[in-house]
C-alpha positions in Angstrom: -35.1 157.6 171.6 -35.9 161.3 171.4 -36.7 162.8 174.8 -40.1 164.5 174.7 -39.4 166.4 177.9 -36.8 168.7 176.3 -36.7 170.7 173.1 -33.2 172.3 172.6 -33.3 175.8 171.3 -30.6 178.2 170.1 -28.1 179.6 172.6 -28.9 183.1 173.6 -26.5 185.8 174.8 -25.4 185.5 178.4 -25.4 188.3 180.9 -23.3 188.3 184.0 -24.4 188.6 187.6 -21.0 187.6 189.1 -20.1 191.0 190.5 -23.6 191.5 192.0 -23.5 188.1 193.6 -20.1 188.8 195.1 -21.3 192.1 196.4 -24.3 190.4 198.0 -22.0 187.8 199.7 -19.7 190.6 201.0 -22.8 192.6 202.2 -24.0 189.5 204.0 -20.7 189.1 205.8 -20.8 192.8 206.8 -24.3 192.4 208.2 -23.2 189.5 210.3 -20.8 191.9 212.1 -23.4 194.4 213.2 -24.1 195.0 216.9 -26.3 192.7 218.9 -28.8 195.5 219.3 -29.2 195.7 215.5 -29.6 191.9 215.3 -32.3 192.0 217.9 -34.2 194.7 216.0 -33.9 192.6 212.8 -35.1 189.5 214.6 -38.1 191.4 215.9 -39.1 192.4 212.4 -38.8 189.0 210.8 -40.1 186.8 213.7 -43.7 187.6 212.7 -43.4 185.7 209.4 -40.7 183.1 210.2 -41.9 179.8 211.8 -40.7 176.2 211.7 -44.4 175.1 211.6 -46.2 174.9 208.3 -48.1 177.9 207.2 -48.9 179.5 203.9 -49.5 183.2 203.1 -51.2 184.1 199.9 -49.7 187.4 198.9 -50.2 189.5 195.8 -47.4 188.2 193.7 -46.3 185.0 195.5 -47.1 182.4 198.0 -44.9 182.3 201.2 -44.6 178.8 202.7 -43.1 178.2 206.1 -41.8 174.9 207.4 -40.1 173.5 204.2 -37.4 170.8 204.9 -34.4 171.4 202.7 -30.7 170.6 203.1 -31.1 169.5 206.7 -32.8 172.8 207.7 -36.2 174.3 208.0 -36.9 177.1 205.4 -39.3 179.7 204.4 -39.8 179.5 200.7 -41.6 182.0 198.4 -43.1 180.7 195.1 -43.7 183.4 192.5 -47.1 183.3 190.9 -45.7 183.8 187.4 -42.6 182.4 185.6 -39.3 184.2 186.0 -38.4 187.2 183.8 -41.7 187.3 182.0 -41.5 183.7 180.8 -38.2 184.3 178.9 -36.3 181.2 178.0 -32.6 180.9 179.0 -29.9 178.3 179.1 -28.9 177.0 182.5 -25.7 179.1 182.5 -27.8 182.2 181.8 -30.2 181.3 184.6 -27.2 180.9 186.9 -26.2 184.5 186.1 -29.8 185.7 186.4 -30.0 184.0 189.8 -26.8 185.6 191.1 -28.3 189.0 190.3 -31.6 188.1 191.9 -30.1 186.8 195.1 -28.0 189.9 195.4 -31.3 191.9 195.3 -33.2 189.5 197.5 -35.5 188.7 194.5 -36.8 185.5 193.1 -34.4 183.1 191.4 -34.1 179.6 190.0 -33.9 176.8 192.5 -32.2 173.4 192.4 -34.3 170.3 192.0 -34.2 169.4 195.8 -35.6 172.9 196.7 -38.5 172.6 194.2 -39.2 169.0 195.4 -39.1 170.0 199.1 -41.6 172.8 198.4 -43.9 170.5 196.4 -43.7 167.8 199.1 -44.5 170.3 201.8 -47.6 171.5 200.0 -48.7 167.9 199.3 -48.3 166.8 202.9 -50.4 169.7 204.1 -53.0 169.7 201.3 -55.8 168.8 203.8 -54.9 171.4 206.3 -58.1 173.0 207.5 -56.7 176.5 207.5 -54.6 176.5 204.3 -56.1 173.9 202.0 -57.8 176.4 199.7 -54.6 178.4 199.1 -52.7 175.1 198.7 -55.1 174.1 196.0 -54.6 177.4 194.2 -50.8 176.9 194.3 -51.3 173.3 193.0 -53.4 174.5 190.1 -50.8 177.1 189.2 -48.1 174.3 189.3 -50.2 172.0 187.2 -50.6 174.6 184.5 -46.9 175.3 184.5 -46.0 171.6 184.3 -48.5 171.2 181.5 -47.4 174.2 179.5 -43.6 174.3 179.8 -40.4 172.4 180.4 -39.2 174.0 183.6 -35.5 174.2 184.3 -33.6 173.8 187.6 -30.1 174.6 188.7 -29.2 170.9 189.0 -26.8 169.4 186.5 -25.7 165.8 186.0 -22.3 164.7 184.7 -22.6 161.3 183.3 -19.2 159.7 183.4 -17.5 157.0 181.2 -16.5 155.2 184.4 -17.3 155.3 188.1 -20.2 157.1 189.6 -22.0 160.1 188.0 -21.9 163.5 189.6 -25.0 165.6 190.5 -24.4 169.2 191.2 -27.2 171.2 192.9 -27.2 175.0 192.7 -24.8 174.6 189.8 -22.7 177.8 189.4 -23.5 179.2 192.8 -21.3 179.4 195.8 -23.5 177.1 197.9 -23.4 174.3 195.3 -23.8 170.8 196.6 -22.2 167.8 194.8 -23.5 164.2 195.1 -21.9 161.1 193.6 -24.3 158.4 192.5 -25.0 156.1 189.5 -27.8 158.0 187.7 -27.9 156.5 184.3 -30.2 153.6 183.5 -33.5 152.8 181.9 -36.3 155.3 181.6 -39.6 154.5 183.2 -42.3 155.2 185.8 -40.5 155.5 189.2 -43.0 153.1 190.9 -42.0 150.4 188.4 -38.2 150.8 188.1 -37.8 151.9 191.8 -34.7 154.2 191.4 -34.3 155.0 195.1 -30.6 155.9 195.0 -31.0 158.0 191.9 -34.0 159.9 193.3 -32.2 160.5 196.5 -29.3 162.1 194.6 -31.6 164.1 192.4 -34.5 165.2 194.7 -33.1 164.6 198.2 -35.6 161.9 198.9 -35.7 158.1 198.2 -39.4 157.6 199.2 -40.5 156.4 195.8 -44.2 156.1 196.8 -44.4 159.6 198.2 -42.5 161.1 195.3 -44.9 159.5 192.9 -47.9 160.8 195.0 -46.5 164.3 195.0 -46.2 164.6 191.2 -49.5 162.7 190.6 -51.2 165.2 193.0 -49.8 168.1 191.0 -50.3 166.8 187.5 -52.7 163.9 187.7 -50.0 161.6 186.2 -47.5 159.2 187.6 -43.8 160.3 187.8 -41.6 159.2 185.0 -37.8 159.4 185.1 -35.8 160.3 182.0 -32.0 160.0 182.0 -29.0 158.9 180.0 -29.3 155.1 179.3 -25.8 153.9 178.9 -22.2 154.9 179.7 -20.9 157.7 177.5 -17.5 157.6 175.8 -16.7 160.9 177.5 -18.2 163.1 180.2 -21.8 164.0 179.2 -23.3 166.9 181.0 -27.1 167.2 181.2 -29.6 169.7 182.8 -32.4 168.6 185.2 -35.9 169.8 184.9 -39.6 168.8 185.1 -42.7 168.8 182.9 -46.0 167.0 182.4 -46.9 165.2 179.1 -49.7 162.9 178.1 -48.4 159.8 179.9 -46.4 161.1 182.8 -45.0 163.8 185.1 -41.4 163.9 183.7 -38.4 164.1 186.0 -36.0 165.0 183.3 -32.3 164.4 183.9 -31.1 164.5 180.3 -31.7 168.1 179.1 -29.0 169.6 176.8 -27.0 172.5 178.4 -27.3 174.5 175.2 -31.1 174.4 175.3 -33.0 177.3 176.8 -36.2 177.1 178.8 -38.3 178.8 181.4 -38.2 178.5 185.2 -40.3 178.8 188.4 -39.2 181.6 190.7 -38.4 180.8 194.3 -36.8 182.5 197.3 -35.6 180.5 200.2 -34.6 181.7 203.7 -33.2 179.5 206.4 -35.3 179.5 209.6 -33.2 177.0 211.6 
C-alpha cells in the first residue's frame, strides 16, 4: 500500500555543517571552564526567562515555552513561527547538516520526534491555563496549519531489521543521538485501536496511548494514525520519521524514504535542570 504521508522527491545537494558543529562543541567546553564569577553573571542574565514551571512567551518570531519534559530533564523550548529555511525541502541528511550549523549559531534547528512530542504534549496539558491559553491556542492553530499543509520531518530514523529488534535513532547524525531498540514494524492503524504502547514509547518517548491520541486530535481535530513498515525486510531498511495530517488522521509516519526531501518545524531546546 502506498503511504499517503510521504511523497519522495529528488535528492538535492548537501551542504556540511560538521566543522561549525565541532567548533560549537569546542566553544561549549571552553565556556564551561570560565571563572565562577563569569558563571554567576551568566546565570543572572538567563534566570529571568528560565523556569521549571510552565510558561509561554509570545515573541516576535517564536514562542518560548518553559517546563517541557524531555530526556529526563526540564527544558525551555522555542518554536519558530515559520518553517525552517523559508520552507525549503531537504533530505534528513541535509537537515542534519543544517541543524549542526544552526546549533553552532544558537539558532533554530530540526528536532527529533520525542522533542516535538514533548513540546506538543506540554502545550496540550496547559491549554486551559488562565494566563496562557490564548497564546497556546495561537500556537495550536499554527501547528494545525503546518500539519495540514506539509509532511514535517524529524531527526528520528528507524532501522527495520531482518531479524531481532529494530533500532530507533533520535537526533540522528548529531553527537547527542539516542538509540532505542524495539520492535517497530507491524500493522498500520489508529493508535487507540492497535494500542502500540512499546512502539510509541520508542518513537515518541511516551506510551500513554490515550494522551498521545488526545494531543494530536487537539492539534489537528483527527485521531492519531501510525504508519510503519509492515513485515520483516530481507535486509536492513532505513526509514525517516515525521508527521502530517490528512483527511482521516494525524499521521505519525515511521516509513519515510531517506532520499525524500521535506520541510521541518524549527525548535531550539535549552536544558533547565
